[in-house]
N, C-alpha and C positions, 0 to 999 in steps of 0.2 A: 343527326347521324349520317356519316359519309357513306358513299357507295361501297367502299371496301369493307367497312365495319358491318354494313347490312348484309353483304355477300357472305362474310365470315360467319355471322350469326345464323344465317339460313343454312349454311353447310353443317354447322354444329347441330342444328335442330334435327336434321335428317340423318345424322351419323348413328349407326347402330352401336349400342353400348359395348358390344363385344368385338367390334372391329378395332384391332390393335396393330400399331406399327412400331411401337417402341417398347412397351412393357405390358405384361399381363395384368389383368385386374383381379382383385380378390372377390368382386361381386359378380357372381355368375347369374346372368339374366336368362332364365329358362323360359321357353315358349313351347307351345304344342308343335309337334313335328310338321303339322300342316301349315303352320304360320312362320316357322323359322326361315331365315334367308338361306338360299342354296348357293351353288357356284354361279359366278357371273362370267359371261362370255363377251359382252359388248357386241360389236359388230362382226366378230370373228366366227361366223356360223360354221365354217369348215372345221374349226377346232372341235366342235361337238362330236364329230365322228372319230376323233382320236381316242385311244383307249388307255385305261389305267388298270393295274393288276394288284392283287392283294400281296402285301409284303410279308416276308418271314420276320419273326421276332428280331433276329440279329441284324436284319437289314434296317429295321426301324432304329436300332441303336446306332448303326453307322450313319444313318441319315441325320440323326439328332446330335451326332458327335458325342454320344453318351459313353462314359467309361465302360469298357468291357467287363462282364461279370467274371467272378472267380471260376476257373475251369472245373474246380472240384465241387462247385455248387450247381445243382440242377435248376435253381430258381432263376427265372429270367425277369428283368424289370418290366413293368407295365403289362401284366398278364391280361388286363381287361381292355387292352387297346388293339384296334384293328386299323391298319394303315394301307392306303392304296397309293402306288407310285406309277409314274408314266411307264408304259411298256416301251420296248426298243422301237416298235413301230411308231409310237407317238413321238419319241425323241427325234428319230430320223425324219418323220413327217413334218415336224416343226421347222426343221432346217430347210427341207424341200419347199414348204409353203412360203417361207420367208424369201427364198430365192426366186420362186415363180412370181411372187407379187412385187418383185424389185425392191424388197426391203420394207414393204408396207404390212406384210403379214406379221402377226405376233410371234415373239420368241419366248413368251412366258409359258412355262409349264405349270401344272397344278398337282399338288400333293394333298391328299385328304386323309385326316386321322379322326377316328371315332373312339372316344374314351367312354366306355360303358361303366355303369355304377357297380357292376360286379363281373367277375370272370364267367359266372354261369350265364349271365345275360349275353356276354360276348360270344360264347360258344354256341348258344342257341341261334343267334343272329347269323353267325358265320356259316351255319348249316344251310341257311336259306339264301344267303347272298352269293352271287356268282363270283368266281375267282378273278374274272376279268370283265370289264364293263366299259362301254363308250362314255365319254364325259357327258354327252348330252342326255344320258339316262340316269345320271347320279342323283339329280334333284328328285326325280319321280320315284325311282326304285329304291334308293338308299336313304336319302334325307327324309322325304315325305312318305316313304313306304313303311316306316316304322309306326304303325298305328298304336295308339295308347301310350305313346312316349312323349317326353318333353326333351328339348335340346337347348343348349347354350352354344352359340356360334362365335368363333374367334377367327379372325383373318389377319395374316401377316404377309407382307410383300418383302421378299428377300432376294433382291436382284431379279433374275430371270425366272425365279420360282415363287409361286404364291402358295402359301400353306393355309388350308382350311381345317380348323380343329373343331370338332363337335363333341360336347359332353352330353351323354344320353342317360336318362333315367325314366322310370315308369311314372305315369301321371299320378299325382297324389302323394308321391314320396317327398319327404322334406329333407333338404340338404343334399349332399352328394358324397357317398361313401368313399369314392376314389378321388377326393379333392386333392390329396397330396400328390398323387400321380399326375393329375391334370395340371397342377401348378408347376411341377417339375418339367413336364413336357412343354408347357407354354414358355417357361423361362429358358429352356434349351433352344427353342426356336428363336426366341429373342436374341440369344447370345450368338447364334450363327452369323457368320459374315455373309454379305450378299454374294449369291452365286453368279458368277460371270458367264458360265457356260454349262447348261444342264446336261450336255452329252457326257459329263463325268459320271452320270448315273449308269452309263453302260458298263462301267467297271465293277458294278455291284453284282452279287451272285444272281444267276439265272438270266443275266443280260448278255447279249452278244456284243463283243468288243469290236471297236473300230479304231482306226488310227486317226488322230487329230491332234492339233496343237492347242493346248489349253493352259492358261495361267495357273501357277501352283495354288494361288489363293482359292481358285474355284474348285479344286479337287481335294483340298486339305481335309474336308469333312468326311470323305469317303475312304480314306486310307487307314 
């Protein structure tokens, strides 16, 4: 066996079954919340102080480029899903950090989605989760903070934005009651084109707008 094949096999051996870059899997590998992988930061310790905020339902639809709902209907897709987006501080801080480090600082932003097994579970968790949280506290307070729960983790790299999607259910439950919503969300993320500039997020509701030049491909998903 050559060195290239050996290196390839070693990489495959340590790859998490729910780390996806091309298409979602139909096999959801649930683990205890204390054991599931969290957000990765590499050597970018400064990024841990950057914050993310809870997104409103319509913001989630814009993020996923999901078709808008009928205005006459009060039902919003993915009622059991909670999403966290970079705050305006984080978006601007990413650019400042990249400049201060002479291009060595990361430009990658993180988006985190939690798909709960029921809307009731989501509402209960939303009441105890903060509306805004530093990225460095996500693993401890959100991912591993859900005692008595199991999670399946999915990771997607879409240009300068990395999506972390977690399916959440109670320990001992079989299957996942919101599997259809989860598959739809995973497929929507897969279908997104790579984001070239995440400052496009500033155009979303509740974000402060700034003037910048951004390729149309990067902002298509937000309009």
